[in-house]
C-alpha positions, 0 to 999 in steps of 0.5 A: 500500500503506497497511497497517501493516507488521510491524516491531519496536518498538511499546512503546506497544502493549505498555504498553497490554496489559501495563502499566508505564512506558516506562522499565521496559520492556526493548525487545529487539524491534529490532536497535539497539545499546543503548549508543549513541554518546555525543552530542557538544556541538553548535554552535548553528547545527546547530539554527538554520541550514540545513545548508550544503555544508561540513557535507555535504562533511565528513560524506561525506568521513568516510563515504568514509574509514570505509567505504573507499568507491571513488572512482568510486562516488557517494554520497547521505545522507538521513533514514535508510535507510528514506527511501532505500528508499522513493525508490530504486525510483523512481530505477531503470529496470525492471519486475520485482524479486527480493527473496529472503525472508523479509527486511526488508519495506520493500523489497518495499513500496517496489517495489510502491508504485512499480509494480514486480512480483515476476514473472520475469524480474527486472530488479533484485534486493535482497539484505539483507547480513547479512539481517534476521532470519536474518543470512544473508550473500550471496556476491558471486557471487550478486549479478549482476542488472542492477540490484542493491541491497545493504542493509548496514544491519546490516553495520557489526558485521562490516566485513570482510564488506562488499560496498561494493567492488561499488558501482563496478559499473553498476546497483549501490547499497549501503545503509548505516544509521547508527542501528543500529550507532551506536545512534542510530536517532532521529537518522535518517541513512542512505546510498546508495552506488553507480552515479552515474546512480542516485545522481543520480536519488536526489539529485533525488528526495530534494531539498535539505537532506535531512539535518538539521544535528544529524545531519550533525554527530553523524554526522561525529563518530561516523564519525571515531571508529573506536576507539569502533567497535572497542570496540563490536564487541568488546562486542557479540560478547561480549553476543551469546554471552551471549544465546545461552547464556541462550536455549539454556539455556532450550531455544531453538535458534539460527537465526542473526542478527548481533551486534546481534540473534539469531534463535531457534527456540522451541516457540511464539514468541507464548507466549514473547513473552507470558512475556517481556512479563509481565516488561516485556521486549519481543521480536520475533515473525514472522507467517510463522514461529510458532516464530521469536523474535528478540531484540536485546541488553540494555544492560549494566545490564539483563541481570538483568531479562532473566534474571529473565524466563526 
């Protein structure tokens, strides 16, 4: 599968159509925290040396503590959850996978590229928890396939709802994405947690030095700062309410989402996207749902631009 898949982003294309500069655009097409974790000062060897085992060990120890990962669950980090998603089907034994949708489309693309089919009976299941784009949360009683992949890329907004304790079950892998909640998507850092046999195969597939020195250092600093995370969740919850109030006041209906992105039903999503783009606000539409519009949160100093667009 080499065709381009539907995602958020694409500000370059929006600029080509509607003009403006990147700095003038408010990109609400992704679910990335608009107030990122403040970058720490990095030692020179984070850039100049091959990452050593001590840096990996520090990051993994802090990740285990932060996410309360069970001791008998294995873990591997990589250059973003997307790298893990692409490699994971090759680390699993099976032929058929169930991916309830609509959901993040890279899962289906990765399994198909690895030769899996979507036909029952299913050897594996992928559950995005909370789901992208509607925020659906999976009860663990529904996750009973022999191989179960639980994608918690947006889960850090609600840590009390994590299913990471299921990582002790054979055949289960839980995915974590660093870039979204911490707002550092360009850093490229993600984790797979679960069945040691599957994680061992993933480790072989991903190869050595699969996380950069800067990502190891920055990720460790952020995971060691729970106070920032708590403050961020409070701000995100307030801003999500503010966004809901703005949209419903302009005739939209709330369909779901998380506190990093909100999904709305509108009369015509393409028309709404066009209206917002004229004010250099970029939104997310979906080819399978012409009345769905998804918006991320603006940074605190960009609300006026969004409000003016309506």
